[in-house]
Each structure stands twice: as structure tokens, then as C-alpha cells.
C-alpha positions as CSV (number, residue, x, y, z in Angstrom):
1,M,-16.4,28.9,-19.1
2,T,-12.6,28.3,-18.2
3,S,-11.7,28.0,-14.6
4,T,-8.5,29.4,-13.4
5,V,-6.1,27.7,-11.1
6,T,-4.9,29.9,-8.2
7,A,-1.5,28.9,-7.1
8,P,-1.0,28.8,-3.2
9,E,0.0,32.1,-1.7
10,P,3.6,32.3,-0.6
11,A,4.2,32.4,3.1
12,A,4.4,35.8,4.4
13,P,7.9,37.2,5.0
14,P,9.1,37.2,8.7
15,S,8.0,40.1,10.5
16,D,9.1,41.7,13.8
17,R,5.8,40.8,15.3
18,P,5.8,37.4,17.2
19,S,3.6,34.6,15.5
20,V,2.5,33.6,19.0
21,C,2.5,35.7,22.0
22,M,1.5,34.4,25.6
23,R,1.4,36.5,28.8
24,G,0.7,35.1,32.2
25,V,-0.7,31.9,30.6
26,R,-1.9,29.2,33.1
27,K,-3.9,26.1,32.9
28,S,-5.5,24.0,35.7
29,F,-7.2,20.8,35.6
30,D,-9.5,19.9,38.5
31,G,-7.7,22.3,40.7
32,T,-4.2,21.2,39.8
33,E,-2.3,23.7,37.9
34,V,-0.2,22.2,35.0
35,V,0.9,25.4,33.3
36,R,2.2,28.0,35.7
37,G,2.3,31.4,34.2
38,I,4.1,31.4,30.9
39,D,5.4,34.5,29.3
40,L,6.6,33.6,25.8
41,D,7.0,35.2,22.3
42,I,7.6,32.8,19.4
43,G,9.0,34.6,16.3
44,S,7.7,34.5,12.7
45,A,9.2,31.8,10.6
46,E,10.9,30.4,13.7
47,F,11.5,26.6,14.5
48,F,10.6,26.8,18.0
49,T,10.7,23.6,20.2
50,M,9.3,23.0,23.7
51,L,11.3,20.5,25.4
52,G,10.7,18.6,28.7
53,P,10.0,15.3,30.4
54,S,6.4,13.8,30.5
55,G,4.1,15.8,32.5
56,C,5.9,19.2,32.3
57,G,3.1,21.0,30.5
58,K,4.4,21.2,27.0
59,T,1.7,19.5,25.3
60,T,-0.9,21.3,27.3
61,T,0.8,24.5,26.1
62,L,0.7,23.3,22.5
63,R,-3.0,22.4,22.8
64,M,-3.8,25.8,24.1
65,I,-2.1,27.3,21.1
66,A,-4.1,25.1,18.8
67,G,-7.4,25.7,20.4
68,F,-8.0,22.4,21.9
69,E,-7.8,23.7,25.4
70,D,-8.4,27.4,26.8
71,P,-6.2,28.8,29.1
72,S,-7.6,29.2,32.9
73,A,-5.9,32.7,32.8
74,G,-3.6,34.9,30.8
75,E,-3.4,36.2,27.2
76,L,-2.9,34.3,23.9
77,L,-2.4,35.9,20.7
78,I,-1.5,34.6,17.1
79,D,-0.5,37.1,14.6
80,G,-1.3,39.8,17.0
81,D,-5.0,38.5,17.3
82,D,-6.5,37.3,20.5
83,V,-7.4,33.8,20.2
84,V,-8.7,32.8,23.5
85,G,-12.0,31.2,23.1
86,L,-11.8,30.9,19.4
87,P,-12.2,27.3,18.3
88,A,-9.4,25.4,16.7
89,Y,-10.9,25.3,13.2
90,K,-11.1,29.2,13.1
91,R,-7.4,29.4,14.0
92,P,-4.5,30.0,11.4
93,T,-2.9,26.8,12.8
94,N,-2.7,23.1,11.8
95,T,-1.4,20.3,14.1
96,V,0.5,17.1,13.3
97,F,0.4,14.4,16.0
98,Q,2.3,11.3,16.7
99,S,-0.4,9.2,15.7
100,Y,-0.9,9.8,11.8
101,A,-4.8,9.9,11.9
102,L,-5.0,9.0,8.3
103,F,-8.1,7.9,6.5
104,P,-7.5,4.3,5.3
105,N,-10.3,4.3,3.0
106,L,-9.0,7.4,1.1
107,T,-5.9,7.5,-1.1
108,V,-2.7,9.5,-0.2
109,A,-3.9,12.4,-2.4
110,E,-7.4,12.4,-0.9
111,N,-6.1,12.4,2.7
112,V,-3.9,15.4,1.7
113,A,-6.8,17.1,0.0
114,F,-9.4,16.5,2.8
115,G,-9.2,20.0,4.5
116,L,-9.1,21.9,1.1
117,K,-12.4,20.0,0.0
118,R,-14.1,21.0,3.4
119,R,-13.2,24.6,2.6
120,K,-14.7,24.3,-0.9
121,V,-11.4,25.1,-2.7
122,P,-11.7,24.7,-6.6
123,R,-11.0,21.2,-7.6
124,T,-8.2,22.3,-10.0
125,E,-6.5,24.3,-7.4
126,I,-6.7,21.3,-5.0
127,A,-4.9,19.2,-7.4
128,V,-2.0,21.7,-7.8
129,R,-1.6,22.2,-4.2
130,V,-1.8,18.5,-3.4
131,K,0.7,17.7,-6.0
132,A,3.1,20.4,-4.9
133,E,3.0,19.2,-1.2
134,L,3.5,15.6,-1.9
135,A,6.6,16.6,-3.9
136,R,7.7,18.9,-1.0
137,V,7.7,15.8,1.5
138,G,9.3,13.4,-1.0
139,L,6.0,11.4,-1.9
140,D,5.8,12.6,-5.6
141,G,3.9,9.7,-7.4
142,A,2.4,8.2,-4.4
143,G,-1.0,10.0,-4.5
144,D,-2.8,7.0,-5.8
145,R,-1.7,4.6,-3.0
146,R,-3.4,3.9,0.4
147,P,-2.1,4.7,3.8
148,T,-1.9,1.0,4.5
149,E,0.5,0.5,1.8
150,L,3.1,2.9,3.3
151,S,5.8,2.7,5.8
152,G,5.4,4.7,9.1
153,G,7.8,7.4,7.8
154,M,5.8,7.7,4.6
155,Q,2.7,8.0,6.6
156,Q,4.0,10.8,8.7
157,R,5.2,12.6,5.6
158,V,1.5,12.4,4.2
159,A,0.3,13.8,7.7
160,L,2.8,16.7,7.3
161,A,1.6,17.4,3.7
162,R,-1.9,17.3,4.8
163,A,-1.2,19.9,7.4
164,L,1.0,22.2,5.1
165,V,-1.3,22.1,2.2
166,N,-3.9,24.4,4.1
167,L,-1.1,27.1,4.4
168,P,-1.3,27.6,8.2
169,R,0.6,30.5,9.8
170,V,1.6,28.4,12.7
171,L,2.2,24.4,12.4
172,L,2.1,22.7,15.7
173,L,3.9,19.4,15.9
174,D,3.2,17.1,19.0
175,E,6.1,14.6,19.0
176,P,5.5,13.6,15.4
177,L,8.5,11.4,15.1
178,G,8.1,9.7,18.5
179,A,6.7,6.4,16.9
180,L,9.6,5.9,14.3
181,D,12.8,4.0,14.6
182,L,15.9,5.9,15.3
183,K,17.4,6.0,11.7
184,L,14.3,7.0,10.3
185,R,13.7,9.7,13.1
186,K,17.1,11.3,12.3
187,T,16.5,11.4,8.5
188,L,13.1,13.1,9.0
189,Q,14.6,15.6,11.5
190,V,16.7,16.8,8.6
191,E,13.9,16.9,6.4
192,L,11.4,18.6,8.7
193,K,14.1,21.6,9.1
194,R,14.6,21.8,5.2
195,I,10.7,22.0,4.8
196,Q,10.3,24.7,7.5
197,R,13.0,26.8,5.9
198,E,11.3,26.3,2.6
199,V,7.8,27.1,3.5
200,G,8.9,30.0,5.6
201,I,6.0,29.5,8.5
202,T,6.4,29.1,12.1
203,F,6.9,25.7,13.5
204,V,6.1,24.9,17.2
205,Y,7.6,21.5,18.1
206,V,6.9,19.4,21.0
207,T,9.3,16.7,22.2
208,H,11.0,15.0,25.2
209,D,14.0,14.2,22.9
210,Q,16.9,16.4,23.6
211,E,19.0,15.5,20.5
212,E,16.1,16.2,18.3
213,A,15.4,19.6,19.9
214,L,19.1,20.6,19.6
215,T,19.4,19.3,15.9
216,M,16.2,21.3,14.6
217,S,15.5,24.3,16.6
218,D,16.3,27.9,16.2
219,R,15.3,28.3,19.7
220,I,14.4,25.8,22.5
221,A,12.0,26.3,25.6
222,V,12.9,23.9,28.4
223,M,9.9,23.3,30.7
224,H,9.7,21.8,34.1
225,Q,6.6,21.4,36.3
226,G,4.8,23.7,34.3
227,R,7.3,26.5,34.0
228,L,9.9,27.7,31.3
229,E,13.1,27.2,32.9
230,H,15.3,28.4,30.0
231,V,14.5,29.8,26.6
232,A,17.4,30.3,24.1
233,D,19.2,29.1,21.1
234,P,20.6,25.4,21.1
235,V,24.1,26.2,21.6
236,T,23.2,28.4,24.7
237,V,21.0,26.0,26.2
238,Y,23.7,23.3,25.9
239,E,26.7,25.3,26.9
240,R,25.1,27.8,29.3
241,P,22.2,26.3,31.0
242,A,20.1,28.5,33.3
243,T,19.5,25.9,36.1
244,T,20.4,22.4,37.5
245,F,17.5,21.0,35.8
246,V,18.1,22.2,32.4
247,A,22.0,21.3,32.8
248,G,20.8,17.8,33.8
249,F,18.2,17.2,31.2
250,I,20.3,18.4,28.1
251,G,22.7,16.0,27.5
252,V,25.0,14.7,30.2
253,S,26.3,17.3,32.8
254,N,28.8,17.4,35.8
255,L,27.2,19.3,38.5
256,M,29.7,20.2,41.2
257,P,28.1,21.8,44.4
258,A,29.8,24.9,45.3
259,Q,29.5,28.4,46.9
260,V,30.1,31.8,45.6
261,V,32.9,33.3,47.7
262,S,33.1,36.8,46.1
263,V,31.9,38.8,43.1
264,H,33.9,41.4,41.3
265,G,31.9,42.9,38.4
266,E,31.1,40.2,36.0
267,R,33.4,37.6,37.6
268,A,33.0,35.5,40.6
269,R,35.2,33.5,42.9
270,V,33.7,30.1,43.7
271,R,34.6,27.4,46.2
272,L,33.8,23.7,45.2
273,D,32.7,21.3,47.9
274,A,35.6,19.1,46.6
275,G,38.1,21.6,48.0
276,V,39.1,23.7,44.9
277,E,38.5,27.4,44.2
278,L,38.3,29.0,40.7
279,E,37.1,31.9,39.0
280,T,34.2,32.1,36.4
281,D,31.3,34.3,35.2
282,A,29.3,35.6,38.0
283,V,25.7,35.1,36.0
284,G,23.9,37.1,38.6
285,I,24.7,34.8,41.6
286,P,25.5,36.8,44.7
287,A,28.4,36.2,47.2
288,G,27.5,33.6,49.7
289,E,24.7,31.7,47.7
290,R,25.0,28.1,47.0
291,C,25.1,27.0,43.3
292,H,26.6,24.2,41.1
293,A,29.5,24.5,38.8
294,V,28.7,22.7,35.4
295,V,31.1,21.0,33.0
296,R,30.3,18.9,30.2
297,P,31.9,15.3,30.0
298,E,33.7,16.2,26.6
299,K,35.3,19.2,28.2
300,L,37.3,17.4,30.7
301,A,40.8,16.4,30.4
302,I,42.4,13.4,32.4
303,G,46.1,13.7,34.0
304,A,47.9,12.4,36.8
305,V,47.5,13.6,40.3
306,G,50.0,16.3,41.2
307,A,51.1,16.6,37.4
308,D,51.6,20.1,36.1
309,R,48.3,21.3,34.1
310,A,48.1,23.3,31.2
311,A,48.2,27.2,32.0
312,G,45.0,28.6,33.0
313,T,43.2,25.4,33.6
314,A,41.5,24.4,36.9
315,G,41.3,20.9,38.2
316,V,40.0,18.4,40.9
317,D,41.2,14.9,42.0
318,G,39.2,11.9,42.1
319,V,39.2,8.1,41.7
320,V,38.0,6.2,38.7
321,E,35.0,4.0,39.5
322,S,34.1,2.6,36.1
323,S,35.4,2.7,32.4
324,V,32.8,1.9,29.6
325,F,33.5,1.4,25.9
326,L,30.9,3.3,23.8
327,G,32.2,2.7,20.4
328,T,33.1,6.5,19.3
329,A,34.2,7.2,22.9
330,T,35.2,5.7,26.2
331,Q,33.1,6.8,29.3
332,L,34.8,7.1,32.7
333,V,32.9,7.8,35.9
334,V,35.2,9.5,38.5
335,R,34.2,9.9,42.2
336,L,35.5,13.3,43.7
337,A,35.9,14.1,47.5
338,G,32.4,14.6,48.8
339,E,31.1,11.7,46.9
340,T,30.4,14.0,43.7
341,P,30.4,11.9,40.6
342,M,31.8,13.0,37.4
343,T,31.4,11.7,33.8
344,V,34.3,12.0,31.3
345,L,33.9,11.2,27.6
346,V,37.4,10.5,25.8
347,P,37.2,10.1,22.1
348,N,38.5,6.6,20.8
349,A,40.9,8.1,18.3
350,D,43.0,5.0,18.1
351,E,43.6,1.7,20.1
352,A,46.8,2.7,21.7
353,T,45.3,5.9,23.4
354,R,42.4,3.9,24.4
355,G,44.6,1.4,26.1
356,E,46.5,4.2,28.1
357,L,43.1,5.2,30.0
358,P,43.1,4.6,33.6
359,G,41.0,1.8,35.0
360,G,38.8,1.4,38.0
361,G,40.6,2.5,41.3
362,A,43.2,4.6,39.6
363,S,43.8,8.2,41.1
364,I,43.5,10.9,38.5
365,C,43.1,14.6,38.0
366,L,40.3,16.0,36.0
367,S,41.0,19.5,34.5
368,W,39.1,22.0,32.3
369,R,39.7,25.4,30.7
370,P,38.0,28.5,32.6
371,E,35.4,29.1,29.6
372,H,34.2,25.5,30.0
373,V,32.6,25.9,33.4
374,H,29.4,27.6,34.1
375,L,27.4,28.2,37.3
376,V,23.9,27.4,37.6
377,R,21.2,28.0,40.3
378,E,19.0,25.1,41.7
379,S,15.9,24.7,39.8
380,P,12.9,26.2,41.8
381,A,10.8,24.1,43.7
382,A,7.3,23.1,42.6
């Protein structure tokens, strides 16, 4: 009797139904609430990243999706099915952790095949699927080696192949690149995004690394103190942060204290504490409310105090406190009236230009174009 090899089913095409749906999800440990009412839809075949500092609740949220923790309250659905109370091994998910958790006594191929063998998949099919996944992660030909013979990056690829070979609907990744060096981490970021597009399944990725999130994600959820503070695509999260926390956590931001003077339609007149008034988008902040005006360091231009600025630009005067060479750019810290610090990044295009930059103690004017300033509210209290 001849056995037939069954090829792995292709990933289901993206649908309008969310892969993961959370409504009012909360989680408490010993009376302390660590996840505070999350409402979230993660799209089919989306690379979705949960970003935030240690203790913000991102890993706990991932563990609830995986089935390692149950919510204290709320609804959690995967592909439209309620999974609250369903154990991890019965969910259409797999998880890749920072620790590779490979079996040292098994070969690479045996590690990847482990889950398939437990599910009693035919041996011939296992061989086909294991070979395909090892090739996908760039380890074709390494199946007979032991994990201890591999580098950290290669071991992480084995862990990824072991998860993907089971054809999960949702792949959960908990800081999987955190133990790797910077250069290798950047290489694997690109590889992970390529693999996600190739397999066409939903990736839910947890990290505290802002650059990692911006590099790989279709959308990012920034978490703070158990709450979602901003959910949007990387460009929006960076250019138009929703709160002071998001603005400060994603890259470097200049937060200038201000108050909304008046609102006319979608435009607002704002008075900076540094003594300048400017006009910008209202973003739902009413007249009289305190806020911060955000400008990214690379959007600022340096000029002489009192000099004519480019048409349409706004500016504030300050004093240079420090100038630091960073290689590709020079970073200046400028102190405004009211003691507000501002960081400026000036590309090091050539030696002559860098030599003309003002030094410590110099009075200068910082200016920016209207589209480069954005108003944000204070982050909610804990």
C-alpha cells in the first residue's frame, strides 16, 4: 500500500473578520489590575505589534491570546470563536519566545517536527513540511545538526520554523529577538517581515524596541499602564502620536507646554509657554485646555535670533546647552524660555556644515513648518 504525501494547506486569504478580537479584556493578579479594559481588533494576515515598556501589560495580553492566562473579565475571540477557558494546545495559535526552548538531544529537524509527531501527522508529510519550513527560514541543509552547534540567530530560526510548521492561524512572538546582538537583530527583522508576508498568517509581536516595531509592523499598539494609548500604522504613531507618553516613547520628541487659545473648525490657535502663538490642527482639544505641541528633532531648523524665517514657518528662541557628534548627525540640546529643553538633529552632510553649527551658550532660533507640529494631550493617570 502506497502512502500519499499531503502538502501543507496554504494560509487562508485575508478576510474582513478580525483574527483576534478583544472586548473589555481585563486581567488582575492578586487584586492588582495589569490589563485595564482592552478593546482591540487584529486583522487577518496583519503584522501587529504590541509596544511598550516593561510592566505595561503587553506580555500578559499576549499570554491571554495564547491561552496561558485567562482574562479576569471581557471577551476574547480568535477567528470568530470564543476561546476564553480554552487551553493553549486547543487554540489555533503557536508562540515563539525569547528563550528558544529547543531540545538539545534532538536534531534541528526533530525539533521542528516535534509538534507534528505529537499530532500523529504521517511521517512522509512531516518530512516534506519540515524541509519546507527550514528552507523558508534559511536553514536548508541544517536538519541533521544539533541546536548546540548553531548560533543564537540560527536557533531562533529553528524556533520560528517549529512554530510555523504547525500552520497556526495566529503566530504569537514574545520579544523573540531580544537576546540577539544589534546587527543580527536588524537582519532578522527584515526576515521576519518577509516570512510573514510569504505565509500570509497573522503575527502578533511583543517588544519594547521602538525601532523594531516601526520597521516590521502593519500597525502598532502602544501600551502604557495596562491601557492602549494609541493604535495606528507606524507612520501615524511616529508623526501624529496621541498622547505625551506615545510621543516620548516612540523615538525622541520635543514636548512644548501650551494652551489652546481658540478653535475654528479643524484648526486651533495655540499659545506656547515659551511665548509664541501658532496655528495647527485641533485634534479634538477644546479651547482653554492644556496640551503639548510636539515637533520631532529632525524637523527643526536652526537660524539666527531675529533673522527672517522661511514663509509659513513658526519659531522659538533658545540657548544652546550642548552639541554632540553622533556620526550621521549632530545633536544639539537647546533650552527655551520656561526651561523647556529641545533636541535638534542636524545631518552631518559635510565637515564644513558641521563646523558652522553653534556651540554651547549661543543664542539661536528654532523653526519648523506648520505640518510638522502636532498637539497631544497628557497621558491618562494610572
